[in-house]
KEVO-381649 format. One record per residue (C-alpha): x, y, z. Coordinates in pm, whole numbers, always signed. Example, Ala and Ser with C-alpha at 12.3 -4.5 7.8 and 13.67 -1.06 7.14 Angstrom:
<mikes>
u | v | w
+1230 | -450 | +780
+1367 | -106 | +714
</mikes>
This chain:
<mikes>
u | v | w
+0 | +0 | +0
+141 | +337 | -104
+114 | +666 | +81
-202 | +835 | -49
-196 | +1144 | -270
-486 | +1383 | -203
-598 | +1713 | -352
-810 | +1835 | -61
-707 | +1918 | +295
-1030 | +1775 | +434
-888 | +1430 | +358
-619 | +1506 | +616
-759 | +1738 | +883
-1081 | +1768 | +1082
-1344 | +2016 | +969
-1276 | +2236 | +1272
-917 | +2297 | +1165
-956 | +2333 | +787
-958 | +2714 | +791
-639 | +2735 | +997
-464 | +2469 | +791
-566 | +2632 | +464
-402 | +2958 | +574
-94 | +2767 | +682
-54 | +2584 | +351
-106 | +2907 | +155
+169 | +3071 | +360
+398 | +2772 | +299
+347 | +2795 | -78
+397 | +3172 | -92
+711 | +3152 | +124
+845 | +2877 | -101
+795 | +3098 | -408
+978 | +3388 | -243
+1261 | +3163 | -125
+1323 | +2964 | -443
+1163 | +3183 | -712
+937 | +2904 | -832
+639 | +2700 | -715
+656 | +2372 | -526
+558 | +2058 | -713
+407 | +1879 | -414
+374 | +1897 | -35
+434 | +1600 | +195
+299 | +1570 | +545
+373 | +1337 | +839
+208 | +1386 | +1177
+329 | +1366 | +1531
+161 | +1113 | +1751
+32 | +1075 | +2101
+75 | +734 | +2255
-241 | +646 | +2440
-83 | +350 | +2616
+223 | +129 | +2573
+522 | +343 | +2674
+882 | +223 | +2635
+782 | -126 | +2528
+820 | -110 | +2150
+1193 | -178 | +2167
+1115 | -480 | +2385
+903 | -617 | +2100
+557 | -549 | +2245
+265 | -380 | +2074
+159 | -21 | +2141
-149 | +195 | +2086
-79 | +547 | +1955
-286 | +781 | +1743
-171 | +1046 | +1498
-246 | +1407 | +1589
-310 | +1721 | +1388
+32 | +1865 | +1475
+269 | +1764 | +1197
+569 | +1837 | +975
+493 | +1948 | +620
+748 | +2000 | +345
+696 | +2182 | +16
+926 | +2041 | -251
+1040 | +2114 | -605
+1297 | +1905 | -790
+1594 | +1987 | -1014
+1745 | +1769 | -1287
+2061 | +1976 | -1341
+2210 | +1907 | -995
+2193 | +1667 | -701
+2220 | +1949 | -449
+1955 | +1967 | -178
+1861 | +2304 | -32
+1651 | +2291 | +284
+1492 | +2595 | +448
+1265 | +2623 | +750
+968 | +2854 | +800
+1108 | +2913 | +1149
+1403 | +3150 | +1106
+1587 | +3009 | +1407
+1678 | +2711 | +1189
+1932 | +2834 | +929
+1914 | +2732 | +564
+2132 | +2433 | +477
+2257 | +2277 | +154
+2427 | +1946 | +90
+2531 | +1732 | -203
+2466 | +1369 | -289
+2797 | +1193 | -219
+2750 | +880 | -426
+2582 | +541 | -403
+2820 | +402 | -139
+2787 | +690 | +107
+2483 | +896 | -3
+2540 | +1175 | +252
+2747 | +1231 | +566
+2557 | +1272 | +894
+2751 | +1399 | +1194
+2551 | +1261 | +1488
+2783 | +1427 | +1739
+2619 | +1767 | +1682
+2258 | +1871 | +1734
+2187 | +1994 | +1381
+1828 | +2030 | +1256
+1903 | +1930 | +897
+2037 | +1593 | +1015
+1678 | +1474 | +1044
+1622 | +1548 | +676
+1949 | +1377 | +589
+1832 | +1067 | +779
+1528 | +1031 | +554
+1733 | +1115 | +245
+2006 | +863 | +321
+1769 | +587 | +430
+1547 | +600 | +124
+1827 | +622 | -133
+2024 | +339 | +29
+1720 | +111 | +27
+1567 | +204 | -309
+1481 | -102 | -519
+1649 | +56 | -820
+1958 | +267 | -763
+1911 | +616 | -902
+2109 | +936 | -924
+1880 | +1150 | -710
+1727 | +1472 | -827
+1825 | +1797 | -668
+1562 | +1929 | -430
+1447 | +2266 | -301
+1264 | +2210 | +27
+1072 | +2433 | +270
+983 | +2281 | +607
+709 | +2383 | +850
+663 | +2189 | +1173
+398 | +2233 | +1441
+495 | +1941 | +1667
+671 | +2098 | +1967
+1031 | +1978 | +1982
+1108 | +1776 | +2294
+739 | +1741 | +2377
+719 | +1363 | +2358
+489 | +1391 | +2055
+745 | +1252 | +1814
+862 | +1563 | +1632
+1179 | +1383 | +1519
+995 | +1089 | +1363
+749 | +1324 | +1193
+1044 | +1512 | +1044
+1230 | +1197 | +933
+917 | +1036 | +786
+816 | +1349 | +596
+1174 | +1385 | +467
+1178 | +1023 | +358
+844 | +1069 | +183
+976 | +1381 | +9
+1273 | +1184 | -129
+1051 | +893 | -236
+813 | +1128 | -417
+1082 | +1344 | -579
+1268 | +1042 | -715
+966 | +821 | -788
+1109 | +537 | -578
+776 | +357 | -544
+824 | +242 | -185
+520 | +123 | +12
+401 | +246 | +352
+554 | -65 | +506
+890 | -3 | +341
+884 | +367 | +424
+818 | +290 | +790
+1076 | +15 | +824
+1347 | +223 | +656
+1259 | +534 | +859
+1289 | +337 | +1185
+1648 | +248 | +1102
+1725 | +584 | +940
+1649 | +786 | +1254
+1921 | +595 | +1436
+2172 | +791 | +1227
+2122 | +1082 | +1469
+2217 | +866 | +1766
+1876 | +767 | +1904
+1791 | +398 | +1942
+1430 | +427 | +1826
+1189 | +140 | +1869
+951 | +200 | +1578
+619 | +311 | +1726
+664 | +675 | +1629
+733 | +606 | +1263
+453 | +351 | +1230
+201 | +592 | +1381
+321 | +877 | +1160
+282 | +672 | +842
-4 | +425 | +899
-257 | +617 | +1109
-610 | +668 | +981
-837 | +961 | +1046
-1076 | +893 | +1340
-890 | +579 | +1458
-613 | +491 | +1698
-355 | +245 | +1568
-251 | -88 | +1717
+112 | -148 | +1621
+284 | -486 | +1658
+654 | -542 | +1588
+714 | -919 | +1623
+750 | -1125 | +1412
+717 | -828 | +1174
+570 | -480 | +1170
+190 | -498 | +1159
-74 | -233 | +1215
-449 | -236 | +1268
-698 | +46 | +1331
-871 | +58 | +1670
-1206 | +231 | +1706
-1201 | +452 | +2013
-1520 | +508 | +2217
-1727 | +787 | +2067
-1753 | +960 | +2406
-1375 | +981 | +2446
-1199 | +1314 | +2408
-829 | +1376 | +2447
-621 | +1673 | +2558
-246 | +1708 | +2522
-45 | +1922 | +2762
+321 | +1999 | +2694
+494 | +2062 | +3027
+742 | +2293 | +2849
+1017 | +2087 | +3008
+1213 | +1984 | +2702
+1301 | +1618 | +2667
+1582 | +1618 | +2411
+1679 | +1259 | +2328
+2009 | +1369 | +2176
+2151 | +1521 | +2495
+1962 | +1317 | +2757
+1980 | +982 | +2578
+2292 | +841 | +2750
+2140 | +879 | +3098
+1780 | +819 | +3002
+1648 | +674 | +2675
+1955 | +480 | +2560
+2012 | +353 | +2914
+1658 | +214 | +2932
+1713 | +28 | +2605
+2022 | -136 | +2754
+1844 | -218 | +3080
+1556 | -388 | +2899
+1774 | -576 | +2652
+2017 | -696 | +2915
+1729 | -788 | +3146
+1591 | -1007 | +2867
+1933 | -1166 | +2819
+1968 | -1238 | +3189
+1623 | -1399 | +3193
+1696 | -1597 | +2876
+2026 | -1721 | +3022
+1849 | -1844 | +3335
+1564 | -2008 | +3143
+1747 | -2165 | +2852
+2124 | -2178 | +2892
+2212 | -2257 | +3254
+2218 | -2609 | +3390
+1866 | -2579 | +3531
+1733 | -2401 | +3225
+1453 | -2524 | +3001
+1584 | -2746 | +2723
+1486 | -2748 | +2357
+1518 | -2380 | +2277
+1614 | -2309 | +1918
+1767 | -1962 | +1965
+2116 | -1846 | +2050
+2168 | -1598 | +2337
+2222 | -1315 | +2089
+1877 | -1384 | +1942
+1699 | -1345 | +2276
+1757 | -985 | +2384
+1398 | -862 | +2406
+1129 | -976 | +2648
+891 | -1056 | +2362
+1144 | -1290 | +2203
+1209 | -1457 | +2538
+835 | -1492 | +2601
+768 | -1638 | +2256
+1049 | -1890 | +2299
+931 | -1986 | +2648
+572 | -2042 | +2534
+644 | -2174 | +2183
+490 | -2515 | +2258
+195 | -2370 | +2451
-105 | -2312 | +2225
-358 | -2247 | +2501
-222 | -1963 | +2715
-329 | -1619 | +2594
-78 | -1331 | +2577
-207 | -1159 | +2890
-162 | -1475 | +3096
+181 | -1526 | +2940
+280 | -1177 | +3053
+159 | -1254 | +3405
+376 | -1566 | +3414
+669 | -1370 | +3275
+637 | -1134 | +3572
+674 | -1429 | +3811
+987 | -1537 | +3621
+1129 | -1188 | +3653
+1077 | -1202 | +4031
+1251 | -1538 | +4036
+1554 | -1459 | +3822
+1612 | -1081 | +3819
+1674 | -1075 | +4191
+1902 | -773 | +4240
+1626 | -521 | +4302
+1880 | -264 | +4424
+2043 | -273 | +4081
+2317 | -450 | +3887
+2667 | -326 | +3821
+2799 | -372 | +3469
+2995 | -677 | +3586
+2691 | -818 | +3771
+2481 | -776 | +3459
+2737 | -940 | +3232
+2785 | -1235 | +3470
+2410 | -1294 | +3505
+2372 | -1297 | +3126
+2664 | -1532 | +3073
+2859 | -1263 | +2887
+3193 | -1092 | +2924
+3178 | -726 | +3016
+3347 | -608 | +2697
+3084 | -780 | +2482
+2805 | -604 | +2672
+2974 | -268 | +2606
+3053 | -344 | +2242
+2703 | -475 | +2169
+2483 | -228 | +2355
+2682 | +76 | +2469
+2907 | +180 | +2181
+2689 | +308 | +1897
+2439 | +457 | +2141
+2634 | +595 | +2438
+2522 | +509 | +2791
+2612 | +663 | +3127
+2527 | +462 | +3440
+2678 | +303 | +3749
+2376 | +87 | +3831
+2136 | -93 | +3596
+1788 | -153 | +3736
+1687 | -459 | +3538
+1408 | -579 | +3769
+1214 | -252 | +3781
+1240 | -199 | +3406
+1115 | -551 | +3340
+814 | -503 | +3568
+718 | -190 | +3378
+760 | -346 | +3034
+554 | -656 | +3112
+272 | -482 | +3299
+254 | -209 | +3035
+238 | -468 | +2754
-52 | -630 | +2940
-227 | -292 | +2972
-214 | -247 | +2593
-404 | -572 | +2545
-655 | -466 | +2809
-704 | -121 | +2654
-773 | -266 | +2307
-1008 | -528 | +2454
-1211 | -259 | +2633
-1241 | -56 | +2312
-1361 | -366 | +2126
-1613 | -446 | +2401
-1749 | -92 | +2384
-1818 | -127 | +2012
-2023 | -437 | +2083
-2193 | -352 | +2411
-2162 | +26 | +2466
-2070 | -25 | +2831
-2127 | +286 | +3037
-1807 | +255 | +3239
-1576 | +220 | +2939
-1406 | +558 | +2984
-1348 | +493 | +3354
-1185 | +159 | +3276
-964 | +310 | +3005
-875 | +595 | +3238
-775 | +352 | +3513
-533 | +184 | +3272
-382 | +518 | +3172
-337 | +615 | +3537
-172 | +281 | +3615
+55 | +330 | +3314
+171 | +667 | +3442
+239 | +528 | +3788
+451 | +251 | +3636
+641 | +497 | +3417
+709 | +708 | +3724
+816 | +441 | +3972
+934 | +134 | +3779
+1072 | +297 | +3464
+1170 | +628 | +3625
+1092 | +829 | +3314
+850 | +1086 | +3456
+944 | +1417 | +3619
+784 | +1651 | +3879
+616 | +1863 | +3611
+456 | +1563 | +3439
+333 | +1431 | +3773
+193 | +1774 | +3859
-6 | +1825 | +3536
-145 | +1473 | +3558
-259 | +1532 | +3916
-423 | +1863 | +3822
-597 | +1696 | +3528
-738 | +1412 | +3740
-865 | +1662 | +3997
-1048 | +1847 | +3718
-1236 | +1578 | +3533
-971 | +1375 | +3352
-1057 | +1007 | +3385
-703 | +914 | +3284
-379 | +1113 | +3271
-35 | +989 | +3179
+293 | +1097 | +3030
+328 | +1024 | +2661
+645 | +977 | +2462
+987 | +919 | +2608
+917 | +1117 | +2926
+1168 | +1308 | +3141
+968 | +1614 | +3039
+759 | +1655 | +2729
+385 | +1601 | +2718
+101 | +1431 | +2899
-228 | +1306 | +2751
-562 | +1327 | +2931
-877 | +1125 | +2866
-1200 | +1309 | +2934
-1542 | +1380 | +2786
-1609 | +1646 | +2523
-1815 | +1865 | +2755
-1531 | +1872 | +3010
-1255 | +1971 | +2766
-1280 | +2353 | +2810
-1286 | +2346 | +3191
-1004 | +2090 | +3205
-782 | +2300 | +2980
-858 | +2613 | +3180
-778 | +2442 | +3509
-437 | +2328 | +3385
-367 | +2676 | +3250
-459 | +2834 | +3585
-288 | +2586 | +3814
+20 | +2494 | +3611
+111 | +2727 | +3326
+7 | +3060 | +3481
+202 | +2978 | +3797
+510 | +2819 | +3642
+525 | +3022 | +3318
+339 | +3348 | +3396
+480 | +3533 | +3095
+331 | +3302 | +2831
+110 | +3479 | +2580
-232 | +3336 | +2496
-114 | +3189 | +2165
+175 | +3021 | +2346
-66 | +2874 | +2598
-283 | +2744 | +2317
+23 | +2575 | +2168
+111 | +2419 | +2503
-227 | +2262 | +2584
-483 | +2169 | +2322
-754 | +1915 | +2241
-679 | +1661 | +1970
-852 | +1397 | +1763
-719 | +1092 | +1579
-580 | +1226 | +1251
-454 | +1073 | +927
-99 | +956 | +869
+156 | +1040 | +602
+9 | +1208 | +294
+116 | +1370 | -33
-84 | +1686 | -109
-110 | +1827 | -461
-430 | +2032 | -442
-285 | +2378 | -507
-200 | +2609 | -796
+140 | +2505 | -931
+197 | +2815 | -1143
</mikes>
């Protein structure tokens, strides 16, 4: 399935936002003409996402439940046949114009991941698509104008929206003919060129989402997506704490460290279950093939055709209690010994490409979060399905309870919340939110609230009064409206051609 091409903005956005988006696209086109002295040929769009439930479990192999939001990255593009040079400009003047050249089939383009450079995200999409194109081509030159409305560092996946829209721009400009599946899988790997060990949820949500639906995303044995109908009474509000969670600078102590803790926890569990003297016999995998909890779970239950995934996750939790016993934390040497590895292999495999800074690795707590959160995703989807069949009155309360439990687990077991996220979630629950949780990587960024449509205005006002006006009293009204806003499930990646090309 290819990314759709549309000629009307109402195929992308809700009716309430069409006027605002029409003005925005007209400004993008006019700015492009002034910048490059010609008209764009097409506009690509990839949205940010809000993860409703399933945080920090995609890179452990478990499914998640995000939805695309209206906030997005759009890029107006025109091609050139006389050069391979790419010129990229941003509507926001704080991002300086950049140019780069195609460096050849073997290298494509150099990306210096040691610096925080905005154009690197475009280069990621450019490099990934050209390296993986079915037919090798000499790429066209491109003039590009970028406009993004996903707040950077908000936990709403601004980086994936940028990489996916860049990748789509390159596909479209060079007629590469890659499918949604290929675009997503390449973009997942491509974003790692800027030094972030991404799991894949963000890119899948940005590409595959459908208007009016959330998206169930599975990763094992291969990437698979399915729309999930949310209850009609459900309304969502996003609140950016304005505490910036920058994966590039915080990754070694936060995001990248959690990836190591979950992968090494899986290896320790696999070693105990399959490779020690008292381990289960008959496994068909090597230790290197069992470094996520989902892979370990599938291997452990491979001969069990009766136990459902939720019960499997419950049993996995008991195995974690049995084998990941150092609840005060593991040293690097402890962790290597428990996994049957030498310390240098742990470092070379998991801590070299994506740098990590830690003295203690909390494998038990991270495992508890991953497995309980994976179970909550199943429960959330089941409740949504039940509601479609039975219209149960308490459906929003039950979904809200799962979101609240998810936030508590993120805060205590995964240690990826922060005081500001905890504060806005508490305020939201005290003012009519049935569920409130951090969304995205955490350590700052955004929270998502579940409420009813009639409560949205008062909920937003309460958070403005009790959080923003006290912590950020100098924010203008338009800045407040950018910080906290209602959202609906929006469409995924799209190519837009419905404008005057003269």
